[in-house]
DOLUMPA-613833 format. One record per residue (C-alpha): residue in one letter; x, y, z. Coordinates in steps of 0.25 Angstrom, whole numbers, plus 5000, padded with zeros to 4 digits. Example, Ala and Ser with C-alpha at 12.3 -4.5 7.8 and 13.67 -1.06 7.14 Angstrom:
2
residu: A	px: 5049	py: 4982	pz: 5031 .
residu: S	px: 5055	py: 4996	pz: 5029 .
//
This chain:
345
residu: M	px: 5289	py: 5409	pz: 5626 .
residu: G	px: 5285	py: 5418	pz: 5615 .
residu: A	px: 5273	py: 5427	pz: 5615 .
residu: K	px: 5268	py: 5423	pz: 5629 .
residu: V	px: 5280	py: 5429	pz: 5637 .
residu: T	px: 5276	py: 5441	pz: 5645 .
residu: I	px: 5283	py: 5452	pz: 5653 .
residu: K	px: 5280	py: 5445	pz: 5665 .
residu: D	px: 5287	py: 5432	pz: 5660 .
residu: V	px: 5300	py: 5441	pz: 5656 .
residu: A	px: 5300	py: 5447	pz: 5670 .
residu: E	px: 5299	py: 5434	pz: 5678 .
residu: L	px: 5310	py: 5428	pz: 5669 .
residu: A	px: 5319	py: 5441	pz: 5671 .
residu: G	px: 5315	py: 5442	pz: 5686 .
residu: V	px: 5311	py: 5456	pz: 5685 .
residu: S	px: 5297	py: 5464	pz: 5685 .
residu: K	px: 5288	py: 5465	pz: 5673 .
residu: S	px: 5290	py: 5480	pz: 5673 .
residu: T	px: 5305	py: 5478	pz: 5672 .
residu: V	px: 5303	py: 5469	pz: 5659 .
residu: S	px: 5294	py: 5480	pz: 5654 .
residu: R	px: 5304	py: 5491	pz: 5656 .
residu: Y	px: 5315	py: 5482	pz: 5649 .
residu: L	px: 5306	py: 5481	pz: 5637 .
residu: N	px: 5302	py: 5495	pz: 5636 .
residu: H	px: 5317	py: 5499	pz: 5638 .
residu: G	px: 5315	py: 5505	pz: 5652 .
residu: Y	px: 5326	py: 5505	pz: 5663 .
residu: I	px: 5329	py: 5492	pz: 5670 .
residu: S	px: 5342	py: 5487	pz: 5676 .
residu: V	px: 5353	py: 5480	pz: 5667 .
residu: E	px: 5351	py: 5468	pz: 5675 .
residu: K	px: 5336	py: 5467	pz: 5673 .
residu: Q	px: 5337	py: 5471	pz: 5658 .
residu: K	px: 5346	py: 5458	pz: 5657 .
residu: K	px: 5336	py: 5449	pz: 5664 .
residu: V	px: 5324	py: 5455	pz: 5656 .
residu: R	px: 5332	py: 5453	pz: 5643 .
residu: E	px: 5335	py: 5439	pz: 5646 .
residu: A	px: 5321	py: 5436	pz: 5650 .
residu: I	px: 5316	py: 5442	pz: 5637 .
residu: E	px: 5325	py: 5434	pz: 5629 .
residu: K	px: 5321	py: 5421	pz: 5635 .
residu: T	px: 5306	py: 5423	pz: 5634 .
residu: G	px: 5306	py: 5430	pz: 5620 .
residu: F	px: 5297	py: 5441	pz: 5626 .
residu: K	px: 5303	py: 5453	pz: 5620 .
residu: S	px: 5298	py: 5451	pz: 5605 .
residu: N	px: 5284	py: 5448	pz: 5610 .
residu: F	px: 5284	py: 5460	pz: 5619 .
residu: F	px: 5287	py: 5469	pz: 5607 .
residu: A	px: 5277	py: 5462	pz: 5598 .
residu: K	px: 5266	py: 5464	pz: 5608 .
residu: R	px: 5270	py: 5479	pz: 5611 .
residu: L	px: 5269	py: 5482	pz: 5596 .
residu: K	px: 5254	py: 5479	pz: 5597 .
residu: T	px: 5252	py: 5492	pz: 5606 .
residu: Q	px: 5264	py: 5501	pz: 5602 .
residu: E	px: 5267	py: 5506	pz: 5588 .
residu: S	px: 5282	py: 5507	pz: 5584 .
residu: K	px: 5279	py: 5514	pz: 5571 .
residu: L	px: 5290	py: 5505	pz: 5565 .
residu: I	px: 5288	py: 5495	pz: 5554 .
residu: G	px: 5298	py: 5484	pz: 5551 .
residu: V	px: 5302	py: 5482	pz: 5537 .
residu: V	px: 5309	py: 5469	pz: 5533 .
residu: L	px: 5316	py: 5470	pz: 5519 .
residu: P	px: 5322	py: 5459	pz: 5511 .
residu: R	px: 5334	py: 5468	pz: 5506 .
residu: M	px: 5337	py: 5483	pz: 5505 .
residu: D	px: 5344	py: 5483	pz: 5492 .
residu: S	px: 5332	py: 5481	pz: 5483 .
residu: V	px: 5324	py: 5491	pz: 5475 .
residu: T	px: 5311	py: 5484	pz: 5479 .
residu: V	px: 5313	py: 5485	pz: 5494 .
residu: G	px: 5316	py: 5500	pz: 5492 .
residu: K	px: 5303	py: 5502	pz: 5485 .
residu: L	px: 5296	py: 5493	pz: 5495 .
residu: L	px: 5302	py: 5502	pz: 5507 .
residu: S	px: 5298	py: 5514	pz: 5500 .
residu: G	px: 5283	py: 5510	pz: 5499 .
residu: I	px: 5283	py: 5505	pz: 5514 .
residu: N	px: 5289	py: 5519	pz: 5519 .
residu: R	px: 5278	py: 5526	pz: 5511 .
residu: I	px: 5268	py: 5520	pz: 5520 .
residu: F	px: 5275	py: 5518	pz: 5533 .
residu: D	px: 5281	py: 5532	pz: 5533 .
residu: P	px: 5268	py: 5540	pz: 5533 .
residu: A	px: 5262	py: 5530	pz: 5543 .
residu: G	px: 5273	py: 5534	pz: 5553 .
residu: Y	px: 5280	py: 5520	pz: 5552 .
residu: Q	px: 5295	py: 5518	pz: 5551 .
residu: G	px: 5302	py: 5505	pz: 5546 .
residu: I	px: 5312	py: 5496	pz: 5552 .
residu: L	px: 5319	py: 5489	pz: 5540 .
residu: L	px: 5326	py: 5476	pz: 5541 .
residu: V	px: 5332	py: 5468	pz: 5529 .
residu: S	px: 5331	py: 5453	pz: 5527 .
residu: H	px: 5341	py: 5451	pz: 5516 .
residu: L	px: 5332	py: 5442	pz: 5509 .
residu: S	px: 5332	py: 5432	pz: 5520 .
residu: Q	px: 5319	py: 5426	pz: 5525 .
residu: E	px: 5325	py: 5423	pz: 5539 .
residu: K	px: 5330	py: 5437	pz: 5540 .
residu: E	px: 5317	py: 5443	pz: 5536 .
residu: I	px: 5310	py: 5435	pz: 5548 .
residu: E	px: 5321	py: 5439	pz: 5558 .
residu: N	px: 5319	py: 5454	pz: 5553 .
residu: I	px: 5304	py: 5453	pz: 5556 .
residu: E	px: 5306	py: 5447	pz: 5570 .
residu: N	px: 5316	py: 5458	pz: 5573 .
residu: L	px: 5306	py: 5469	pz: 5569 .
residu: Q	px: 5295	py: 5462	pz: 5577 .
residu: Q	px: 5304	py: 5464	pz: 5589 .
residu: Q	px: 5307	py: 5478	pz: 5586 .
residu: G	px: 5293	py: 5483	pz: 5588 .
residu: V	px: 5289	py: 5487	pz: 5574 .
residu: D	px: 5274	py: 5489	pz: 5571 .
residu: G	px: 5274	py: 5480	pz: 5558 .
residu: I	px: 5284	py: 5473	pz: 5549 .
residu: L	px: 5284	py: 5474	pz: 5534 .
residu: V	px: 5293	py: 5463	pz: 5527 .
residu: D	px: 5297	py: 5463	pz: 5513 .
residu: S	px: 5299	py: 5447	pz: 5513 .
residu: V	px: 5308	py: 5438	pz: 5505 .
residu: G	px: 5299	py: 5426	pz: 5508 .
residu: L	px: 5288	py: 5423	pz: 5518 .
residu: T	px: 5291	py: 5410	pz: 5527 .
residu: P	px: 5282	py: 5404	pz: 5537 .
residu: R	px: 5289	py: 5412	pz: 5547 .
residu: H	px: 5286	py: 5425	pz: 5540 .
residu: I	px: 5271	py: 5421	pz: 5540 .
residu: E	px: 5271	py: 5417	pz: 5555 .
residu: M	px: 5278	py: 5430	pz: 5559 .
residu: A	px: 5267	py: 5439	pz: 5551 .
residu: K	px: 5256	py: 5431	pz: 5557 .
residu: N	px: 5261	py: 5430	pz: 5572 .
residu: T	px: 5267	py: 5444	pz: 5574 .
residu: P	px: 5260	py: 5456	pz: 5581 .
residu: V	px: 5268	py: 5465	pz: 5572 .
residu: P	px: 5262	py: 5465	pz: 5558 .
residu: I	px: 5271	py: 5459	pz: 5547 .
residu: I	px: 5268	py: 5462	pz: 5532 .
residu: Y	px: 5276	py: 5455	pz: 5521 .
residu: T	px: 5279	py: 5461	pz: 5507 .
residu: G	px: 5286	py: 5454	pz: 5495 .
residu: Q	px: 5280	py: 5440	pz: 5499 .
residu: W	px: 5265	py: 5436	pz: 5502 .
residu: D	px: 5258	py: 5427	pz: 5511 .
residu: P	px: 5243	py: 5427	pz: 5513 .
residu: S	px: 5244	py: 5424	pz: 5528 .
residu: V	px: 5252	py: 5437	pz: 5531 .
residu: P	px: 5252	py: 5452	pz: 5528 .
residu: S	px: 5260	py: 5452	pz: 5515 .
residu: I	px: 5260	py: 5460	pz: 5502 .
residu: K	px: 5268	py: 5458	pz: 5489 .
residu: I	px: 5268	py: 5460	pz: 5474 .
residu: D	px: 5261	py: 5449	pz: 5466 .
residu: D	px: 5274	py: 5442	pz: 5462 .
residu: W	px: 5267	py: 5431	pz: 5454 .
residu: A	px: 5259	py: 5441	pz: 5446 .
residu: A	px: 5272	py: 5448	pz: 5443 .
residu: G	px: 5279	py: 5435	pz: 5438 .
residu: H	px: 5267	py: 5432	pz: 5430 .
residu: M	px: 5267	py: 5445	pz: 5423 .
residu: V	px: 5282	py: 5443	pz: 5419 .
residu: G	px: 5279	py: 5429	pz: 5414 .
residu: A	px: 5267	py: 5433	pz: 5406 .
residu: Y	px: 5275	py: 5445	pz: 5399 .
residu: L	px: 5287	py: 5436	pz: 5396 .
residu: R	px: 5278	py: 5425	pz: 5390 .
residu: Q	px: 5271	py: 5436	pz: 5381 .
residu: M	px: 5285	py: 5440	pz: 5377 .
residu: G	px: 5288	py: 5426	pz: 5372 .
residu: H	px: 5298	py: 5422	pz: 5382 .
residu: V	px: 5298	py: 5407	pz: 5385 .
residu: H	px: 5311	py: 5404	pz: 5394 .
residu: A	px: 5313	py: 5413	pz: 5406 .
residu: V	px: 5322	py: 5413	pz: 5418 .
residu: F	px: 5316	py: 5418	pz: 5431 .
residu: A	px: 5327	py: 5423	pz: 5440 .
residu: G	px: 5322	py: 5423	pz: 5454 .
residu: V	px: 5323	py: 5422	pz: 5468 .
residu: T	px: 5322	py: 5410	pz: 5478 .
residu: E	px: 5307	py: 5405	pz: 5481 .
residu: T	px: 5309	py: 5409	pz: 5496 .
residu: D	px: 5304	py: 5422	pz: 5490 .
residu: K	px: 5290	py: 5418	pz: 5486 .
residu: A	px: 5286	py: 5431	pz: 5480 .
residu: V	px: 5298	py: 5432	pz: 5470 .
residu: G	px: 5303	py: 5418	pz: 5470 .
residu: I	px: 5290	py: 5411	pz: 5468 .
residu: D	px: 5278	py: 5420	pz: 5465 .
residu: R	px: 5285	py: 5429	pz: 5455 .
residu: K	px: 5292	py: 5417	pz: 5448 .
residu: Q	px: 5279	py: 5409	pz: 5447 .
residu: G	px: 5271	py: 5420	pz: 5441 .
residu: F	px: 5281	py: 5421	pz: 5430 .
residu: I	px: 5283	py: 5407	pz: 5427 .
residu: E	px: 5268	py: 5405	pz: 5426 .
residu: A	px: 5265	py: 5416	pz: 5417 .
residu: F	px: 5278	py: 5413	pz: 5408 .
residu: C	px: 5276	py: 5398	pz: 5407 .
residu: E	px: 5260	py: 5397	pz: 5407 .
residu: G	px: 5256	py: 5388	pz: 5395 .
residu: R	px: 5270	py: 5388	pz: 5389 .
residu: P	px: 5277	py: 5375	pz: 5391 .
residu: E	px: 5289	py: 5381	pz: 5383 .
residu: A	px: 5291	py: 5392	pz: 5393 .
residu: K	px: 5302	py: 5390	pz: 5403 .
residu: V	px: 5306	py: 5398	pz: 5416 .
residu: D	px: 5320	py: 5395	pz: 5422 .
residu: F	px: 5323	py: 5400	pz: 5436 .
residu: V	px: 5336	py: 5406	pz: 5442 .
residu: Q	px: 5337	py: 5409	pz: 5456 .
residu: T	px: 5343	py: 5423	pz: 5460 .
residu: G	px: 5343	py: 5432	pz: 5472 .
residu: F	px: 5335	py: 5445	pz: 5472 .
residu: D	px: 5348	py: 5453	pz: 5469 .
residu: F	px: 5354	py: 5458	pz: 5456 .
residu: L	px: 5367	py: 5450	pz: 5457 .
residu: S	px: 5361	py: 5437	pz: 5460 .
residu: A	px: 5353	py: 5438	pz: 5447 .
residu: Y	px: 5365	py: 5443	pz: 5439 .
residu: N	px: 5373	py: 5430	pz: 5444 .
residu: K	px: 5362	py: 5421	pz: 5439 .
residu: G	px: 5363	py: 5427	pz: 5425 .
residu: A	px: 5371	py: 5415	pz: 5419 .
residu: E	px: 5362	py: 5405	pz: 5425 .
residu: I	px: 5350	py: 5412	pz: 5419 .
residu: L	px: 5357	py: 5414	pz: 5405 .
residu: Q	px: 5360	py: 5399	pz: 5404 .
residu: M	px: 5345	py: 5396	pz: 5405 .
residu: A	px: 5343	py: 5404	pz: 5392 .
residu: P	px: 5330	py: 5411	pz: 5395 .
residu: T	px: 5324	py: 5422	pz: 5386 .
residu: V	px: 5320	py: 5430	pz: 5399 .
residu: V	px: 5325	py: 5431	pz: 5413 .
residu: V	px: 5314	py: 5435	pz: 5423 .
residu: G	px: 5321	py: 5441	pz: 5436 .
residu: A	px: 5312	py: 5439	pz: 5448 .
residu: T	px: 5316	py: 5454	pz: 5452 .
residu: D	px: 5321	py: 5465	pz: 5443 .
residu: N	px: 5334	py: 5464	pz: 5451 .
residu: I	px: 5336	py: 5450	pz: 5446 .
residu: S	px: 5333	py: 5454	pz: 5432 .
residu: L	px: 5343	py: 5465	pz: 5433 .
residu: G	px: 5354	py: 5456	pz: 5437 .
residu: V	px: 5350	py: 5447	pz: 5425 .
residu: L	px: 5350	py: 5459	pz: 5416 .
residu: R	px: 5364	py: 5463	pz: 5421 .
residu: Y	px: 5370	py: 5449	pz: 5419 .
residu: L	px: 5364	py: 5449	pz: 5404 .
residu: H	px: 5369	py: 5463	pz: 5401 .
residu: E	px: 5383	py: 5459	pz: 5406 .
residu: R	px: 5384	py: 5447	pz: 5396 .
residu: G	px: 5378	py: 5455	pz: 5384 .
residu: I	px: 5365	py: 5448	pz: 5384 .
residu: K	px: 5354	py: 5457	pz: 5379 .
residu: V	px: 5341	py: 5459	pz: 5386 .
residu: P	px: 5331	py: 5457	pz: 5381 .
residu: E	px: 5336	py: 5453	pz: 5367 .
residu: Q	px: 5343	py: 5440	pz: 5372 .
residu: I	px: 5336	py: 5438	pz: 5386 .
residu: S	px: 5325	py: 5446	pz: 5393 .
residu: V	px: 5324	py: 5450	pz: 5408 .
residu: V	px: 5312	py: 5453	pz: 5416 .
residu: G	px: 5311	py: 5457	pz: 5431 .
residu: F	px: 5301	py: 5460	pz: 5442 .
residu: G	px: 5301	py: 5472	pz: 5451 .
residu: G	px: 5301	py: 5485	pz: 5442 .
residu: Y	px: 5314	py: 5491	pz: 5448 .
residu: D	px: 5318	py: 5504	pz: 5442 .
residu: V	px: 5331	py: 5499	pz: 5438 .
residu: G	px: 5324	py: 5489	pz: 5429 .
residu: A	px: 5320	py: 5501	pz: 5420 .
residu: V	px: 5334	py: 5507	pz: 5418 .
residu: V	px: 5342	py: 5494	pz: 5416 .
residu: Y	px: 5344	py: 5490	pz: 5401 .
residu: P	px: 5336	py: 5484	pz: 5396 .
residu: A	px: 5325	py: 5489	pz: 5406 .
residu: L	px: 5319	py: 5477	pz: 5414 .
residu: T	px: 5305	py: 5472	pz: 5411 .
residu: T	px: 5299	py: 5469	pz: 5425 .
residu: V	px: 5287	py: 5469	pz: 5434 .
residu: A	px: 5287	py: 5481	pz: 5443 .
residu: F	px: 5282	py: 5480	pz: 5457 .
residu: D	px: 5278	py: 5492	pz: 5465 .
residu: Y	px: 5286	py: 5489	pz: 5478 .
residu: E	px: 5284	py: 5503	pz: 5484 .
residu: L	px: 5269	py: 5500	pz: 5483 .
residu: L	px: 5271	py: 5486	pz: 5490 .
residu: G	px: 5279	py: 5493	pz: 5501 .
residu: M	px: 5267	py: 5503	pz: 5503 .
residu: K	px: 5256	py: 5492	pz: 5503 .
residu: A	px: 5264	py: 5483	pz: 5513 .
residu: A	px: 5267	py: 5495	pz: 5522 .
residu: Q	px: 5252	py: 5499	pz: 5522 .
residu: Y	px: 5248	py: 5484	pz: 5524 .
residu: L	px: 5257	py: 5484	pz: 5537 .
residu: L	px: 5251	py: 5498	pz: 5542 .
residu: D	px: 5237	py: 5492	pz: 5539 .
residu: L	px: 5240	py: 5480	pz: 5548 .
residu: L	px: 5246	py: 5488	pz: 5559 .
residu: A	px: 5233	py: 5497	pz: 5559 .
residu: G	px: 5224	py: 5486	pz: 5558 .
residu: R	px: 5218	py: 5491	pz: 5545 .
residu: D	px: 5213	py: 5482	pz: 5534 .
residu: V	px: 5224	py: 5479	pz: 5525 .
residu: E	px: 5223	py: 5482	pz: 5510 .
residu: E	px: 5219	py: 5470	pz: 5503 .
residu: N	px: 5224	py: 5474	pz: 5489 .
residu: L	px: 5239	py: 5472	pz: 5490 .
residu: T	px: 5241	py: 5469	pz: 5476 .
residu: L	px: 5253	py: 5477	pz: 5470 .
residu: P	px: 5254	py: 5481	pz: 5455 .
residu: L	px: 5264	py: 5475	pz: 5445 .
residu: F	px: 5269	py: 5482	pz: 5433 .
residu: F	px: 5275	py: 5475	pz: 5421 .
residu: V	px: 5286	py: 5484	pz: 5416 .
residu: E	px: 5290	py: 5480	pz: 5402 .
residu: R	px: 5304	py: 5486	pz: 5398 .
residu: E	px: 5315	py: 5480	pz: 5389 .
residu: S	px: 5321	py: 5468	pz: 5395 .
residu: V	px: 5311	py: 5457	pz: 5389 .
residu: R	px: 5312	py: 5453	pz: 5374 .
residu: N	px: 5299	py: 5450	pz: 5367 .
residu: L	px: 5300	py: 5436	pz: 5361 .
residu: T	px: 5285	py: 5437	pz: 5356 .
residu: K	px: 5286	py: 5444	pz: 5343 .
residu: E	px: 5272	py: 5449	pz: 5342 .
residu: Y	px: 5274	py: 5457	pz: 5355 .
residu: E	px: 5285	py: 5465	pz: 5348 .
residu: N	px: 5291	py: 5469	pz: 5361 .
residu: K	px: 5278	py: 5474	pz: 5368 .
residu: A	px: 5274	py: 5467	pz: 5381 .
residu: P	px: 5259	py: 5464	pz: 5381 .
residu: S	px: 5252	py: 5476	pz: 5387 .
residu: S	px: 5245	py: 5468	pz: 5397 .
residu: Y	px: 5258	py: 5467	pz: 5405 .
residu: R	px: 5260	py: 5482	pz: 5406 .
residu: G	px: 5256	py: 5490	pz: 5417 .
residu: L	px: 5249	py: 5486	pz: 5430 .
residu: A	px: 5246	py: 5472	pz: 5432 .
//
């Protein structure tokens, strides 16, 4: 029956007055017997979620739903920090739900938050499906997605293709011809497709001899570590981890087997995690400002809620961080990366 169900419909089905249904919805007193009848009528009609969605239009809860892919992540911690820097001064509190890297759980979390009466929802998404797009378009509760991007719904992310391209161009200049890209499944468009494609295009362009093999891992350190033997069998000169976490797993595997980085094999990551600066050798990477991403996403959502014009310039800076984990195979560069890859891109 969906969106057209009214309090009157529920009252008629339950055999009670409209005021009784209203008291039930607003937690006023009605008898246990009538509570049961109203609850059953609501379940049959699917009315309750529609009621709360409509009520949101006239009442602010000052609650924002935040859906995260996981909690044990450096990037998520920085993203949350940025979100809080915007929401706290504006008087908003967050309700956190975790999707455990599951698209289905992510959708379930969004539906739960819609029914809990939040003012808006911010989702750090593991991958946008048609259902994600539909929910953002058809809900009275504004939804903004981070981590993934689709032109038809409010979304913001780093430029994954540009980050991949930056690493591909750098390794090309360093004389590398055979790379293994250790990455995640393509259900994650940002990291699984865009980042990988940007890398392959820059690394291989105009070089028929250039080769990129792909090894699928999860986002976690251990799953990358467990693919170490498979990666080594391919005998690349460089391993490109789709995230710093993946690269650190590979680094650990190589270290345990006495394989020297970068003398025998080079390793590169994406993310710019602090730990990448203290491992040995320190990890060359593209650093992303996840705290700024959180701040921009939170401000985007507050602007939507207030009916303000949304900032159009949502691009985020990428920083190439050259450290010690890449060997320069091009003699004339003598261990110096081209200056055009330093600093702000």
